[in-house]
C-alpha positions in Angstrom: -1.3 11.4 -15.0 0.3 8.5 -12.8 -1.2 9.5 -9.6 -4.5 9.4 -10.7 -4.4 5.6 -11.8 -2.1 5.0 -8.3 -4.5 6.4 -6.3 -7.7 4.4 -8.0 -6.1 1.1 -7.2 -6.7 -1.0 -4.3 -4.0 -1.5 -1.5 -3.4 -4.9 -2.5 -3.8 -4.3 -6.1 -0.3 -2.5 -5.8 1.2 -4.7 -3.2 0.9 -7.3 -5.6 2.3 -5.3 -8.6 5.4 -5.1 -6.4 5.6 -9.0 -6.3 5.0 -8.3 -1.8 3.1 -10.4 0.6 1.1 -8.4 3.1 3.5 -9.4 5.8 6.4 -8.4 3.5 5.5 -5.1 3.2 5.0 -4.4 7.0 8.4 -5.4 7.4 9.3 -2.8 4.9 7.2 -0.1 6.3 7.5 -0.6 9.6 3.9 -1.3 10.1 2.1 -4.4 11.6 0.8 -6.9 9.0 -2.7 -6.7 10.4 -3.0 -2.6 9.4 -1.9 -4.0 6.0 -4.6 -6.8 5.6 -7.1 -4.5 7.3 -6.6 -1.8 4.5 -5.7 -4.2 1.7 -9.4 -4.0 0.1 -9.1 -0.1 0.5 -8.5 2.2 -2.9 -5.0 3.6 -2.1 -6.8 7.6 -1.9 -9.3 6.4 0.9 -5.9 5.1 3.1 -5.2 7.2 6.3 -2.5 9.0 6.2 -0.1 8.2 8.3 -0.1 4.6 6.8 -0.3 6.2 3.2 2.9 8.1 3.8 4.6 4.9 5.4 3.7 2.3 2.0 3.2 5.0 -0.8 7.2 4.9 -1.4 7.5 1.2 -1.0 4.3 0.7 -3.8 5.5 3.2 -6.1 9.0 1.1 -6.6 11.5 3.4 -5.1 
């Protein structure tokens, strides 16, 4: 049940829930901040897999 609500939110919503800026998330996940900003308005389920797997644990709070 948790997965459905998680995947239907945008990356920006999930990032803000954790209190992270795009730059902070990019530093933690070791991706460029431009890629984070590019997919900020995408629903999490629509983010391409390489990026999705890198930021998933950070956005879930693990």
